[in-house]
N, CA and C of each residue as an Amber inpcrd file, in Angstrom:
protein
   537
  76.1260000 -35.2000000 -17.3740000  74.9540000 -34.6050000 -17.5080000
  74.2110000 -34.6170000 -16.1080000  73.8320000 -33.2640000 -15.9300000
  73.4100000 -33.2390000 -14.4450000  71.8790000 -33.3770000 -14.3770000
  71.4880000 -33.9590000 -13.2890000  70.0100000 -34.1440000 -13.4800000
  68.9120000 -33.5490000 -12.4570000  68.0770000 -32.6940000 -12.8560000
  67.6020000 -31.6290000 -11.8540000  66.2790000 -32.3900000 -11.4190000
  66.0840000 -32.4570000  -9.9240000  64.6470000 -33.1960000  -9.6660000
  63.6010000 -31.8400000  -9.5440000  62.8230000 -31.5280000 -10.8560000
  61.8350000 -30.6480000 -10.7390000  60.3140000 -31.4110000 -10.2870000
  59.7390000 -31.0810000  -9.2480000  58.5440000 -31.2370000  -9.1550000
  57.3130000 -30.3990000  -9.0790000  56.6420000 -30.6410000  -9.8330000
  55.2840000 -29.4510000  -9.7840000  54.3790000 -29.7750000  -8.8150000
  53.4700000 -28.7490000  -8.6980000  52.3960000 -28.9080000  -7.4420000
  52.6400000 -27.9070000  -6.4750000  51.5730000 -28.4930000  -5.3580000
  51.6400000 -27.3220000  -4.4230000  51.7980000 -27.8590000  -3.2860000
  52.1910000 -26.9170000  -2.5210000  52.4760000 -27.8970000  -0.8950000
  50.9150000 -27.9010000  -0.1240000  51.1190000 -28.8100000   0.8370000
  50.0610000 -28.4350000   2.0070000  49.7310000 -27.5570000   2.2790000
  50.7200000 -26.5350000   2.7200000  50.5020000 -25.0660000   3.5070000
  49.7810000 -24.2440000   2.3590000  50.2650000 -24.3820000   1.0460000
  49.5440000 -23.6070000   0.1530000  48.0780000 -24.0770000  -0.0570000
  47.5390000 -25.2460000  -0.1120000  46.4080000 -25.8400000  -0.3780000
  45.7380000 -25.3570000   1.0350000  46.1900000 -25.5660000   2.2870000
  45.2810000 -25.1110000   3.5390000  44.8340000 -23.5940000   3.4970000
  45.9970000 -22.6470000   2.9270000  45.7140000 -21.3540000   2.7510000
  44.6110000 -21.0910000   1.8530000  44.4370000 -21.4440000   0.7150000
  43.8040000 -21.1000000  -0.3780000  42.2050000 -21.7910000  -0.0560000
  42.2200000 -23.0490000   0.6080000  40.9500000 -23.3020000   0.7630000
  40.3280000 -22.5130000   1.9790000  41.2960000 -22.3090000   2.8900000
  40.7640000 -21.1890000   4.0700000  40.3880000 -19.6510000   3.4980000
  41.0210000 -19.3710000   3.0470000  40.5630000 -17.9640000   1.9430000
  39.1470000 -18.2170000   1.3630000  38.9830000 -19.5520000   0.4010000
  37.7660000 -19.5540000  -0.1350000  36.7990000 -19.6530000   0.5940000
  36.9900000 -20.6670000   2.1340000  35.9870000 -20.6980000   2.9340000
  35.3290000 -19.4970000   3.5330000  36.4160000 -18.4710000   3.8500000
  36.1490000 -17.3480000   4.1810000  35.2040000 -16.2190000   3.1170000
  35.6390000 -16.1110000   2.1090000  34.7080000 -15.5650000   0.8530000
  33.3910000 -15.8360000   1.0640000  33.3430000 -17.5090000   0.7230000
  31.9260000 -18.2070000   1.1090000  30.8240000 -17.5520000   2.1290000
  31.5640000 -17.6280000   3.3650000  30.8650000 -17.3670000   4.3190000
  30.1700000 -15.9700000   4.4240000  31.2350000 -15.0470000   3.8370000
  31.0910000 -13.2790000   3.5840000  29.6840000 -13.2810000   2.5070000
  29.9920000 -14.0700000   1.6520000  29.1900000 -13.9140000   0.5360000
  27.5330000 -14.7730000   0.6600000  27.6400000 -15.8900000   1.4830000
  26.3280000 -16.1990000   1.9020000  25.7820000 -15.3130000   2.8550000
  26.3290000 -14.9800000   3.6000000  25.9110000 -14.2740000   4.5730000
  25.4860000 -12.9020000   3.9810000  25.5810000 -12.2870000   2.8370000
  25.2030000 -11.3280000   2.1290000  23.7100000 -11.6660000   1.6820000
  23.6960000 -12.8200000   0.9820000  22.8640000 -13.5540000   0.2560000
  21.5020000 -13.5400000   1.2000000  21.6590000 -14.0580000   2.7060000
  21.0240000 -14.2420000   3.5710000  20.3990000 -12.9840000   3.8090000
  21.3450000 -11.8900000   4.3250000  20.6000000 -10.4500000   4.4820000
  19.7100000 -10.0270000   3.4210000  20.1940000 -10.2910000   1.7590000
  19.2210000  -9.5020000   0.7740000  17.9820000 -10.2770000   0.8550000
  17.7170000 -11.4800000   1.3070000  16.7470000 -12.2940000   1.1870000
  15.6910000 -11.7010000   2.4220000  16.3960000 -11.3560000   3.3550000
  15.4260000 -10.9010000   4.5830000  14.9070000  -9.4030000   4.0280000
  15.8200000  -8.8250000   3.7070000  15.4380000  -7.3360000   2.8080000
  14.2770000  -7.7720000   1.8790000  14.6790000  -8.4920000   0.8530000
  13.5790000  -8.8510000  -0.1560000  12.0130000  -9.1070000   0.7010000
  12.1450000  -9.9060000   1.4380000  10.7600000 -10.2660000   2.1290000
  10.1540000  -9.1610000   2.8250000  11.1900000  -8.2760000   3.2990000
  10.4720000  -7.2630000   3.8180000  10.1560000  -6.0080000   3.0250000
  10.7470000  -5.9250000   1.6480000  10.2180000  -5.2060000   0.6160000
   8.6710000  -5.6930000   0.1970000   8.9680000  -7.0920000   0.0040000
   7.5720000  -7.5680000  -0.2520000   6.3020000  -7.0030000   0.3030000
   6.6340000  -7.1780000   2.1220000   5.6070000  -7.2140000   3.0100000
   5.0890000  -5.5100000   2.5830000   6.0250000  -4.8840000   2.6790000
   5.8930000  -3.3580000   2.4970000   5.0090000  -2.9460000   1.0130000
   5.5560000  -3.5330000   0.3450000   4.8380000  -3.3550000  -1.1540000
   3.2230000  -3.9720000  -1.0330000   3.1160000  -4.9160000  -0.1550000
   1.5240000  -5.7090000  -0.0730000   0.6230000  -4.7010000   0.8480000
   1.4000000  -3.8030000   1.8630000   0.9470000  -2.7940000   2.4190000
  -0.0130000  -1.6950000   1.5800000   1.1890000  -1.1180000   0.8840000
   1.0550000   0.0870000   0.1460000   0.1660000  -0.3140000  -0.8860000
   0.2030000  -1.6340000  -1.6740000  -0.8880000  -1.9010000  -2.7410000
  -2.4230000  -2.0260000  -1.9240000  -2.4040000  -2.6050000  -0.7880000
  -3.6490000  -2.3710000  -0.1880000  -4.1470000  -1.0560000   0.0560000
  -3.4290000   0.1140000   0.2070000  -3.6770000   1.3200000   0.3370000
  -4.0720000   2.2460000  -0.8720000  -3.2200000   1.7300000  -1.8410000
  -3.6430000   2.1160000  -3.1800000  -4.9230000   1.5190000  -3.7750000
  -5.4350000   0.6440000  -3.4360000  -6.4640000  -0.1410000  -3.7650000
  -7.9420000   0.6360000  -3.2640000  -7.3720000   0.6720000  -1.9810000
  -8.7880000   1.5440000  -1.3160000  -8.8990000   2.9230000  -1.4820000
  -7.6990000   3.7030000  -1.9560000  -7.7410000   4.9690000  -2.5850000
  -8.4250000   4.7140000  -4.0330000  -8.1540000   4.0070000  -4.8330000
  -8.6200000   4.2190000  -6.2890000 -10.0730000   3.4600000  -6.3110000
 -10.5640000   2.7550000  -5.5260000 -11.9680000   2.2860000  -5.3460000
 -12.6840000   3.5000000  -5.0140000 -12.3110000   4.4680000  -3.8170000
 -12.9370000   5.4710000  -3.4410000 -12.7860000   6.4330000  -4.6550000
 -11.8870000   6.7410000  -5.1910000 -11.5110000   7.6630000  -6.2890000
 -12.7050000   7.2350000  -7.5200000 -12.7420000   6.0330000  -7.9910000
 -13.8390000   5.6410000  -8.8190000 -14.9290000   5.8320000  -8.5860000
 -15.2880000   5.2440000  -7.4390000 -16.8110000   5.3520000  -6.9030000
 -17.4670000   7.2250000  -6.8640000 -16.4600000   7.9510000  -6.0340000
 -16.6260000   9.5070000  -6.1590000 -16.6060000   9.8570000  -7.5490000
 -16.0740000   9.7200000  -8.3540000 -16.0730000  10.2670000  -9.9880000
 -17.3800000   9.9740000 -10.5660000 -17.7320000   8.7450000 -10.4430000
 -18.8400000   8.2410000 -11.2310000 -20.3540000   8.6010000 -10.5840000
 -20.2170000   9.0290000  -9.0350000 -21.2840000   9.2150000  -8.6530000
 -22.0490000  10.7430000  -8.5580000 -23.2410000  10.8610000  -7.9440000
 -24.2540000  12.2120000  -8.2250000 -24.2020000  12.7270000  -6.8710000
 -24.8540000  13.8390000  -6.5120000 -25.4040000  14.4070000  -5.3260000
 -24.3180000  14.2830000  -4.1440000 -23.2520000  14.8820000  -4.6300000
 -22.0860000  14.6800000  -3.5060000 -22.4680000  15.6710000  -2.2050000
 -22.2200000  15.0180000  -1.1310000 -22.3510000  15.9370000   0.1370000
 -20.7020000  16.0770000   0.9900000 -20.1880000  16.4980000   0.7040000
 -18.3650000  17.0210000   1.2090000 -18.4360000  17.5090000   2.5320000
 -18.1940000  16.9120000   3.6660000 -17.8160000  17.5710000   4.7410000
 -16.2150000  17.2760000   4.9430000 -15.4200000  17.9590000   6.1920000
 -14.2290000  17.7380000   6.2170000 -13.9900000  16.3980000   6.2020000
 -14.5780000  15.4140000   6.9110000 -13.9250000  13.9280000   7.1290000
 -14.9120000  13.1970000   6.4790000 -15.9740000  13.2090000   5.9020000
 -16.8900000  12.4340000   5.3610000 -17.3000000  12.7660000   3.9170000
 -17.5460000  12.0170000   2.9220000 -18.3310000  12.0700000   1.8320000
 -18.9590000  11.5020000   1.5330000 -20.5160000  11.5890000   1.2270000
 -21.2330000  10.9760000   0.8110000 -21.9990000  11.3790000  -0.8670000
 -22.6050000  10.3510000  -1.4080000 -23.2330000  10.6110000  -2.4550000
 -23.9460000   9.5150000  -3.2120000 -24.6440000   9.6120000  -4.3740000
 -25.7420000   8.2160000  -5.0540000 -24.7010000   7.6340000  -5.9850000
 -24.6260000   6.6250000  -5.7100000 -23.6450000   5.7180000  -7.1220000
 -24.7940000   5.3290000  -8.3160000 -24.2850000   6.0570000  -9.0630000
 -24.9480000   5.6090000 -10.7240000 -24.2840000   4.3230000 -11.4080000
 -25.1050000   3.7970000 -12.0910000 -24.8100000   2.5360000 -12.9210000
 -25.4280000   2.5660000 -14.1610000 -24.7710000   2.2710000 -15.1570000
 -25.5440000   2.0170000 -16.5240000 -26.2940000   0.7480000 -16.7360000
 -27.5360000   0.2600000 -16.8860000 -28.3000000  -0.6700000 -16.8890000
 -28.5030000  -0.9890000 -18.2470000 -29.0860000  -2.4350000 -18.1690000
 -29.1160000  -3.0320000 -19.6610000 -29.8970000  -2.4000000 -20.7840000
 -30.7130000  -1.2670000 -20.5990000 -31.2580000  -0.2590000 -21.6450000
 -30.3500000   0.9480000 -21.6380000 -28.8440000   0.6710000 -21.5070000
 -28.0280000   1.8290000 -21.4620000 -28.6190000   3.1570000 -20.9310000
 -29.1500000   3.1010000 -19.6760000 -29.9090000   4.0710000 -18.8230000
 -29.2310000   4.5740000 -17.7760000 -28.6170000   5.4330000 -17.4320000
 -27.9880000   5.9700000 -16.1790000 -28.8300000   6.0110000 -14.8700000
 -28.8040000   5.2910000 -14.2010000 -29.5560000   4.6840000 -12.9940000
 -29.2600000   4.8510000 -11.7220000 -29.8430000   5.2110000 -10.4730000
 -28.9650000   5.2510000  -9.4770000 -29.1080000   4.1700000  -8.6660000
 -28.0400000   3.5760000  -8.2410000 -27.6480000   2.0750000  -7.6600000
 -28.0280000   2.2530000  -5.9190000 -26.9820000   2.9510000  -5.2990000
 -26.7930000   3.0130000  -4.0960000 -26.3640000   4.1670000  -3.3160000
 -26.3890000   4.3750000  -2.3000000 -26.1740000   5.6580000  -1.4820000
 -25.0340000   5.1440000  -0.5920000 -23.7160000   5.8260000  -0.8620000
 -22.4470000   5.3460000  -0.2870000 -21.8900000   6.7710000   0.4550000
 -20.9080000   6.0690000   1.3770000 -20.2590000   7.3090000   1.7410000
 -18.7580000   6.8770000   2.4650000 -17.8580000   7.3730000   2.1440000
 -16.6380000   7.2710000   2.9570000 -16.0900000   7.9460000   4.0670000
 -15.3830000   7.2740000   5.0880000 -15.1750000   8.0270000   6.4080000
 -14.1870000   7.4470000   6.8680000 -13.4710000   8.1120000   7.9340000
 -12.4950000   7.6510000   8.8510000 -13.2210000   7.1510000  10.0830000
 -12.6780000   5.8510000  10.5460000 -13.2480000   5.5260000  11.9280000
 -12.1720000   4.5230000  12.7400000 -11.9810000   4.7440000  13.9610000
 -11.1500000   4.0760000  14.6370000 -11.4910000   3.1070000  15.1870000
 -10.5490000   1.9420000  14.8180000 -11.0600000   0.6060000  15.6640000
 -10.0690000   0.0100000  16.6210000 -10.4990000  -1.1610000  17.3940000
  -9.7820000  -1.4710000  18.2830000  -9.2470000  -2.7280000  17.9090000
  -7.9740000  -3.0710000  17.9160000  -7.2870000  -4.2940000  17.4110000
  -7.7710000  -5.2360000  18.3410000  -7.2240000  -6.5560000  18.1310000
  -7.1410000  -7.6240000  19.2190000  -6.4180000  -7.6200000  20.3550000
  -5.1190000  -6.7240000  20.0440000  -4.2080000  -6.3540000  21.2260000
  -4.5580000  -5.1560000  21.8510000  -5.2380000  -4.5010000  21.5900000
  -6.0440000  -3.5260000  22.0920000  -5.2710000  -2.0150000  21.7130000
  -4.6110000  -2.1670000  20.5020000  -4.1550000  -1.0930000  19.8270000
  -5.4660000  -0.3560000  18.9320000  -5.5690000   0.9760000  19.0110000
  -6.3610000   1.6560000  18.1670000  -5.5180000   2.1780000  16.7360000
  -6.3520000   1.7520000  15.6160000  -5.7970000   2.0150000  14.6550000
  -7.2880000   3.0690000  14.0290000  -6.9730000   3.7620000  12.5290000
  -7.6430000   4.4400000  11.9080000  -7.8590000   3.7500000  10.8220000
  -9.1190000   3.7490000  10.1300000  -9.3300000   2.7680000   9.0930000
 -10.1720000   3.7420000   8.2290000 -10.0660000   3.4950000   6.8670000
 -10.8230000   4.0560000   5.9060000 -11.9520000   3.0770000   5.5980000
 -13.1970000   3.3710000   5.8270000 -14.4370000   2.4990000   5.5300000
 -15.3060000   3.0590000   4.3110000 -16.0100000   2.1750000   3.6470000
 -16.8670000   2.5580000   2.9500000 -18.3900000   1.9530000   3.7200000
 -19.2170000   2.8140000   3.4820000 -20.6520000   2.6230000   3.9560000
 -21.6990000   2.4930000   2.9210000 -22.5310000   1.6820000   3.1640000
 -23.7160000   1.2300000   2.2940000 -24.8900000   1.0000000   2.8220000
 -25.7750000   1.6540000   2.6380000 -27.1390000   1.6930000   3.4610000
 -26.7660000   1.3610000   4.9110000 -26.1150000   2.2610000   5.5640000
 -26.1450000   1.6150000   7.0010000 -24.7330000   0.6090000   7.6100000
 -24.5510000   0.1330000   6.4890000 -23.5290000  -1.2820000   6.9320000
 -21.9690000  -0.6450000   6.0790000 -21.1610000  -0.6710000   7.2360000
 -19.6820000  -0.2020000   6.9070000 -18.9080000  -1.3520000   6.8600000
 -17.9000000  -1.1820000   5.9510000 -16.8000000  -2.1040000   5.6740000
 -15.4970000  -1.5370000   5.6000000 -14.4220000  -2.0410000   6.1150000
 -13.0190000  -1.4400000   6.0620000 -12.5690000  -1.6360000   4.8970000
 -12.1690000  -0.4860000   4.1340000 -10.9650000  -0.8840000   2.6470000
  -9.4180000  -0.9040000   3.1740000  -9.0010000  -0.2430000   4.3130000
  -7.8070000  -0.7070000   4.8750000  -7.5280000  -1.6750000   5.6830000
  -6.5010000  -2.1690000   5.9020000  -5.9100000  -3.6260000   6.3500000
  -5.4590000  -2.9260000   7.6920000  -5.2000000  -3.9680000   8.5290000
  -4.8420000  -3.5630000  10.0970000  -3.3460000  -3.0760000   9.9580000
  -2.4960000  -3.2700000   8.8110000  -1.2070000  -2.7350000   8.6050000
  -1.1500000  -1.0510000   8.6990000  -2.7270000  -0.6100000   8.2390000
  -2.3640000   0.8130000   7.6860000  -3.4220000   1.4530000   8.8610000
  -2.7280000   2.6140000   9.3180000  -3.1170000   3.2410000  10.4040000
  -3.4270000   4.9660000   9.8470000  -4.7480000   5.0830000   9.5360000
  -4.8180000   6.4030000   8.7780000  -5.0860000   7.3340000  10.1810000
  -4.2290000   8.6070000  10.0650000  -4.4280000   9.5950000  10.9210000
  -5.3900000  10.6730000  10.6220000  -5.3890000  10.6050000   9.3650000
  -6.4070000  11.9750000   8.6760000  -6.8170000  11.6030000   7.6590000
  -8.2640000  11.8550000   7.2840000  -8.9490000  11.8770000   5.8780000
  -9.7110000  13.1720000   5.8320000  -9.2940000  13.8090000   4.7750000
  -9.7700000  14.9420000   4.6830000 -10.5190000  15.2240000   3.2470000
 -11.6930000  16.0020000   3.0840000 -12.2840000  15.8580000   1.7270000
 -12.4380000  17.4800000   1.6420000 -12.2020000  18.0970000   0.6370000
 -12.5210000  19.3860000   0.3490000 -13.0340000  19.8490000  -1.1560000
 -14.6380000  20.1550000  -1.0970000 -14.7920000  20.7190000  -2.4510000
 -14.5060000  21.9230000  -3.1180000 -13.4950000  22.1130000  -4.1300000
 -13.0320000  23.0690000  -4.4500000 -13.7180000  23.9110000  -5.6380000
 -14.5970000  23.0560000  -6.3540000 -15.2050000  23.8410000  -7.4790000
 -16.8940000  23.0180000  -7.6570000 -17.8100000  23.6550000  -8.1860000
 -19.0660000  23.2480000  -8.2140000 -19.7110000  22.4820000  -9.1270000
 -19.2030000  23.3100000 -10.5350000 -19.9550000  22.3290000 -11.5910000
 -18.8340000  22.3810000 -12.8120000 -18.4220000  21.2360000 -13.2790000
 -18.5150000  19.9310000 -12.0530000 -18.0000000  19.7590000 -11.1630000
 -18.5160000  18.9980000 -10.1040000 -17.6900000  19.1370000  -8.6260000
 -16.3480000  18.5760000  -8.8620000 -15.5440000  19.6350000  -8.2690000
 -14.2100000  19.0570000  -8.4230000 -13.4310000  18.9960000  -6.6880000
 -13.1780000  17.8720000  -6.3320000 -13.0270000  17.2940000  -4.5950000
 -11.7110000  17.3990000  -4.2670000 -11.1860000  17.3840000  -3.4480000
  -9.7670000  17.4560000  -3.1980000  -9.6720000  16.3010000  -1.7540000
  -8.9390000  15.1360000  -2.1340000  -9.1320000  14.2770000  -0.8370000
  -7.7330000  13.9960000  -0.7540000  -7.3110000  14.1680000   0.7380000
  -6.2950000  14.0010000   1.5120000  -6.2270000  12.4680000   2.3770000
  -5.2290000  11.7530000   2.1440000  -5.3640000  10.6180000   3.3010000
  -3.9750000  10.6650000   3.9170000  -3.5680000  10.9810000   5.3210000
  -2.6010000  10.9410000   5.7510000  -2.7100000   9.5720000   6.7620000
  -1.0840000   9.0450000   7.1060000  -0.9950000   7.5890000   8.2140000
   0.0120000   7.1140000   8.1850000   0.2670000   6.1000000   8.6420000
   1.4300000   5.4270000   9.0640000   0.9240000   3.9240000   8.4180000
   2.1110000   3.3760000   7.5130000   2.0650000   2.1070000   7.3360000
   2.7370000   1.2160000   8.3980000   2.6210000   0.0430000   8.8480000
   2.9840000  -0.6200000   9.9370000   3.5300000  -1.9210000   9.5540000
   4.6950000  -2.1520000   9.1570000   5.0080000  -3.7720000   8.7160000
   5.1770000  -4.7440000   9.9180000   5.0190000  -5.7280000   9.5250000
   5.4870000  -7.1150000  10.4890000   6.4450000  -6.8160000  11.3210000
   7.5280000  -6.1720000  11.1380000   8.5060000  -5.8240000  12.2320000
   8.4970000  -4.7000000  13.1620000   7.1490000  -4.1760000  12.9580000
   6.6800000  -2.8800000  13.6330000   7.6710000  -1.5730000  12.8470000
   8.2120000  -1.6480000  11.7940000   8.6920000  -0.4920000  11.4270000
   7.7000000   0.4500000  10.8990000   7.6380000   1.4860000  11.0640000
   6.6390000   2.6400000  10.8110000   6.9450000   3.4010000   9.6890000
   5.7790000   3.4370000   8.6110000   6.3370000   4.6170000   7.3640000
   5.4130000   5.4560000   7.2580000   5.3470000   6.3990000   7.2140000
   4.4730000   7.6150000   6.9860000   4.2090000   7.7270000   5.5080000
   2.7550000   7.9420000   5.1320000   2.4090000   8.2370000   3.8890000
   1.5080000   9.6220000   4.2420000   1.1930000  10.3430000   2.8450000
   0.5270000  11.4010000   2.4930000   0.0100000  11.0990000   1.0740000
  -1.2980000  10.5840000   1.1010000  -1.7150000  10.3900000  -0.3500000
  -2.3760000  11.6650000  -0.6630000  -2.6050000  12.4990000  -1.9970000
  -3.6350000  13.5150000  -1.9980000  -4.0520000  13.2570000  -3.3680000
  -5.0480000  13.6820000  -3.8950000  -5.6610000  13.3010000  -5.1910000
  -6.6690000  14.4100000  -5.3520000  -7.0880000  14.7820000  -6.7310000
  -8.1670000  15.5410000  -6.7780000  -8.6700000  15.0130000  -7.7380000
 -10.3640000  14.8240000  -7.2700000 -11.4750000  13.8980000  -8.1220000
 -12.4040000  15.0180000  -8.6110000 -12.5650000  14.7610000 -10.2470000
 -13.6490000  15.6150000 -10.8780000 -14.5930000  14.5650000 -11.3440000
 -16.1730000  15.0320000 -11.0000000 -17.0140000  14.5090000 -11.1280000
 -17.2430000  14.3270000 -12.6680000 -17.2240000  13.0620000 -13.3010000
 -17.7020000  12.7450000 -14.4160000 -19.0460000  12.9660000 -14.7850000
 -20.1550000  12.8510000 -14.1720000 -21.3590000  13.1060000 -14.4830000
 -21.9840000  14.4000000 -14.2130000 -22.4920000  15.1870000 -14.5370000
 -23.5450000  16.1300000 -13.9160000 -24.4250000  15.9720000 -12.9300000
 -24.9480000  16.4710000 -12.0200000 -26.0820000  16.2340000 -10.8730000
 -27.0800000  16.2820000 -12.0300000 -27.4290000  16.8970000 -12.7100000
 -28.9250000  17.1240000 -13.5260000 -28.7660000  16.2510000 -14.5840000
 -29.2960000  14.9130000 -14.5140000 -29.6420000  13.9780000 -15.6020000
 -31.2970000  13.6700000 -15.5900000
């Protein structure tokens, strides 16, 4: 009877080749994860900028709809804000206006800012990452008032990448001017 010497296992070269292939695949996959994490952070930063823009537009939209006595110019809208008080009466609260203003940043750059003015005091509704080029109002209909609002500009993220935006909405006055 003949004995055969069968040995099972891998040679050193086979092990080195398989470990090398595994290391190369791991480096490629981890590089992809690092790239995707950076993209995710950038998307979140852009999302925060756009959320700020939407909040500013929604705030303006709600107050314009509930207001009375609108005075609409091309680049400004002003009106009287009304609220329901404890006696369920619809009473005037304050005089509001929305307009576009150019602001100078710390680094000397100029950006357009949507601002809300109440009694002569104005506050920016958009952040420094949003540069509003154009704010346009047009009254389309009189009773009830129908007002077109257009806001155009650029959102600038932390890496300096500019994303143009164009928001347009039509607002209808909820309460007639004669109460």
